[in-house]
C-alpha positions as CSV (number, residue, x, y, z in Angstrom):
1,M,29.8,-8.9,-39.9
2,A,33.2,-7.1,-40.0
3,R,34.4,-9.1,-43.0
4,D,31.8,-7.4,-45.1
5,E,34.0,-4.3,-45.1
6,L,36.1,-6.1,-47.8
7,T,34.4,-6.5,-51.2
8,S,33.7,-9.9,-52.6
9,A,36.4,-9.3,-55.2
10,E,39.0,-8.4,-52.5
11,T,38.0,-11.5,-50.5
12,A,38.5,-13.7,-53.5
13,T,42.0,-12.4,-54.2
14,L,43.4,-11.9,-50.7
15,S,44.6,-14.7,-48.5
16,K,43.0,-15.1,-45.0
17,S,46.1,-13.6,-43.4
18,Q,45.9,-10.6,-45.7
19,Q,42.3,-10.1,-44.9
20,A,43.0,-10.2,-41.2
21,Y,46.0,-7.8,-41.7
22,R,43.8,-5.3,-43.5
23,W,41.0,-5.6,-41.0
24,I,43.3,-5.1,-37.9
25,K,45.3,-2.3,-39.5
26,G,42.1,-0.5,-40.4
27,R,41.0,-0.5,-36.8
28,I,44.4,0.7,-35.7
29,A,44.2,3.6,-38.2
30,S,40.7,4.6,-37.1
31,Q,41.7,4.5,-33.4
32,E,39.1,1.8,-32.6
33,F,42.1,-0.2,-31.5
34,S,44.0,2.5,-29.6
35,P,47.6,2.3,-28.3
36,G,47.9,-0.3,-25.7
37,Y,44.8,-2.2,-26.9
38,R,45.2,-5.9,-26.4
39,L,44.8,-8.0,-29.6
40,V,43.2,-11.3,-28.6
41,L,43.7,-13.7,-31.4
42,G,40.7,-15.9,-30.6
43,S,38.3,-13.0,-30.5
44,I,39.6,-11.5,-33.8
45,A,39.5,-15.0,-35.5
46,G,35.9,-15.4,-34.4
47,E,35.0,-11.9,-35.7
48,L,36.5,-12.7,-39.0
49,D,35.2,-16.3,-39.1
50,M,38.6,-17.9,-39.6
51,S,41.2,-19.8,-37.5
52,V,43.8,-18.1,-35.3
53,V,46.6,-19.1,-37.7
54,P,46.1,-16.4,-40.3
55,V,45.3,-13.9,-37.6
56,R,48.7,-14.7,-35.9
57,E,50.4,-14.2,-39.3
58,A,48.7,-10.9,-39.8
59,I,49.8,-9.7,-36.3
60,R,53.4,-10.8,-37.0
61,Q,53.3,-8.6,-40.1
62,L,51.9,-5.7,-38.2
63,E,54.7,-6.2,-35.6
64,A,57.3,-6.0,-38.3
65,E,55.8,-2.7,-39.3
66,G,55.9,-1.4,-35.8
67,L,52.2,-1.1,-35.3
68,V,52.0,-4.1,-32.9
69,M,54.2,-5.2,-30.1
70,F,54.4,-8.3,-28.0
71,E,54.7,-8.2,-24.2
72,R,55.5,-11.2,-22.0
73,N,52.5,-12.6,-20.2
74,V,50.2,-10.2,-22.0
75,G,50.5,-10.9,-25.7
76,A,50.0,-8.6,-28.7
77,R,49.2,-5.0,-28.1
78,V,48.8,-1.9,-30.4
79,S,52.1,0.0,-30.2
80,M,52.5,3.7,-29.5
81,V,52.7,5.7,-32.7
82,D,55.9,7.6,-33.0
83,D,56.7,7.8,-29.3
84,T,59.7,10.1,-30.0
85,H,57.2,12.9,-30.8
86,Y,55.2,11.8,-27.8
87,R,58.2,12.3,-25.5
88,F,58.9,15.7,-26.9
89,S,55.3,16.9,-26.4
90,M,55.2,15.5,-22.9
91,Q,58.5,17.1,-22.0
92,S,57.3,20.5,-23.3
93,L,53.9,20.1,-21.7
94,S,55.4,19.4,-18.3
95,I,57.2,22.8,-18.4
96,L,54.4,24.8,-20.1
97,E,51.5,23.4,-18.1
98,G,53.4,23.7,-14.8
99,A,54.0,27.4,-15.5
100,A,50.4,28.0,-16.7
101,T,49.0,26.3,-13.6
102,A,51.1,28.4,-11.3
103,L,50.2,31.6,-13.2
104,A,46.5,30.8,-12.9
105,A,46.5,29.7,-9.3
106,R,45.7,33.0,-7.7
107,R,42.9,33.6,-10.1
108,L,41.0,30.4,-9.3
109,T,37.8,30.7,-7.3
110,V,36.3,28.2,-4.8
111,D,34.0,27.0,-7.5
112,D,36.9,26.4,-9.9
113,I,38.6,24.3,-7.2
114,Q,35.4,22.4,-6.5
115,R,34.9,21.7,-10.2
116,A,38.5,20.3,-10.5
117,R,38.0,18.2,-7.4
118,H,34.7,16.8,-8.8
119,I,36.5,15.8,-12.1
120,N,39.2,14.1,-10.0
121,G,36.5,12.3,-8.2
122,L,35.1,11.0,-11.5
123,M,38.6,9.8,-12.4
124,I,38.8,7.9,-9.1
125,E,35.5,6.2,-9.9
126,T,36.8,5.0,-13.3
127,L,39.8,3.1,-11.6
128,E,37.7,0.1,-10.6
129,H,36.7,-0.6,-14.3
130,F,39.5,1.2,-16.0
131,D,39.0,2.8,-19.4
132,P,42.3,4.5,-20.4
133,R,40.6,6.7,-23.1
134,A,37.9,8.0,-20.7
135,F,40.4,8.5,-18.0
136,T,42.6,10.5,-20.3
137,G,39.7,12.8,-21.3
138,L,38.9,13.5,-17.7
139,N,42.6,14.1,-17.0
140,Q,42.7,16.8,-19.7
141,D,39.5,18.4,-18.3
142,F,41.0,18.4,-14.8
143,H,44.2,20.2,-15.9
144,A,42.3,22.6,-18.1
145,A,40.2,23.6,-15.1
146,L,43.5,24.7,-13.3
147,Y,45.4,26.4,-16.1
148,E,42.7,28.0,-18.3
149,K,42.7,31.2,-16.1
150,C,46.3,31.8,-16.8
151,A,46.5,35.5,-17.8
152,N,49.2,34.9,-20.4
153,P,47.4,34.1,-23.7
154,R,50.6,33.0,-25.4
155,M,51.3,30.5,-22.7
156,L,47.8,29.1,-23.1
157,D,48.3,28.8,-26.9
158,L,51.4,26.8,-26.3
159,V,49.7,24.5,-23.8
160,H,46.8,23.9,-26.1
161,G,49.1,23.2,-29.0
162,E,50.9,20.4,-27.1
163,W,47.6,18.9,-26.0
164,A,46.5,18.9,-29.6
165,R,49.7,17.1,-30.7
166,L,49.2,14.5,-28.1
167,G,45.7,13.9,-29.5
168,H,47.1,13.5,-33.0
169,L,49.5,10.9,-31.6
170,R,46.5,8.8,-30.6
171,D,48.0,8.2,-27.3
172,S,46.8,7.3,-23.8
173,T,49.8,6.6,-21.7
174,F,47.5,4.9,-19.2
175,S,46.9,2.1,-21.7
176,F,50.5,1.1,-21.2
177,V,51.0,1.9,-17.5
178,P,47.5,1.7,-15.9
179,G,49.1,1.7,-12.5
180,R,50.1,5.3,-13.1
181,A,46.4,6.3,-13.0
182,A,46.0,5.8,-9.2
183,E,49.2,7.8,-8.6
184,S,48.0,10.5,-10.9
185,V,44.7,11.2,-9.0
186,R,46.6,11.4,-5.7
187,E,49.0,13.9,-7.2
188,H,46.0,15.9,-8.5
189,E,44.7,16.2,-4.9
190,N,48.1,17.4,-3.8
191,I,48.1,20.2,-6.4
192,L,44.6,21.2,-5.4
193,Q,45.7,21.4,-1.7
194,L,48.7,23.6,-2.6
195,I,46.5,26.0,-4.6
196,E,43.9,26.1,-1.8
197,S,46.5,26.9,0.8
198,S,48.0,29.7,-1.3
199,A,51.4,27.9,-1.4
200,P,54.2,29.8,-3.1
201,L,53.8,29.8,-6.9
202,G,57.1,28.0,-7.3
203,E,55.8,25.0,-5.2
204,I,52.7,24.9,-7.3
205,E,54.7,25.0,-10.5
206,K,57.0,22.3,-9.4
207,A,54.2,20.0,-8.3
208,A,52.4,20.4,-11.6
209,R,55.5,20.0,-13.6
210,R,56.7,16.9,-11.8
211,H,53.2,15.4,-12.0
212,R,53.3,15.6,-15.8
213,S,56.9,14.4,-16.2
214,A,56.1,11.5,-13.8
215,T,53.6,10.2,-16.4
216,L,56.3,10.3,-19.1
217,D,58.8,8.7,-16.8
218,A,56.3,5.8,-16.1
219,Y,55.9,5.2,-19.8
220,M,59.7,5.4,-20.4
221,I,60.5,2.9,-17.6
222,H,57.9,0.5,-19.0
223,E,58.7,0.8,-22.7
224,H,62.3,1.9,-22.8
225,P,63.9,0.8,-19.5
226,D,67.5,1.3,-20.9
227,E,67.0,4.9,-21.9
228,A,67.1,8.1,-19.9
229,L,64.0,9.4,-18.2
230,G,61.9,12.2,-19.6
231,L,63.2,15.2,-17.5
232,P,65.6,15.7,-14.7
233,A,63.9,16.2,-11.3
234,F,65.0,19.9,-11.1
């Protein structure tokens, strides 16, 4: 049982709320409970063989630390970790990835397009039983299929660096705004059609850039409705 992760000595000295606090915080740190994950008090209490009262106290403590947030009609969820850095990475990635996609567009083969469309199809299949983490992994594969043939190695290094930073932030925006996922796959198809039709590179760049910034905007509207959006629609 999960409580066995605490030693008998620790169990003897810690209150039940402290035990619950350490158990939940450990799962947040390990990413088992990822950003947006819903913390169901009854389920956690059952896992820890205790009442919901100490679990509620533990979650309140985690809320005070910024690791947990409460949402009306949803309950407790794991918070985004340092979403200021997330915003910076998404803003940078929208510009860099848009440019890299446009620079790669003329180098993509029919097989490359088919592979990207196949990945987008897998993303569509996940929408019925939505898994934000799996969707995010496929999303990265889709975009990599479009920008990896960019002839500018420095541009690719920058794109890879921002994707790595997003990974370190433990984020899947789609945990917070799952409705954005359906919009995202439709925008993917639009980008593919632009590439297939040899549209001007400026149009391809704009579509890829706005696609990325729209995900950030969806997060901002949901989490910080009183703040400015991610990027101007230039």
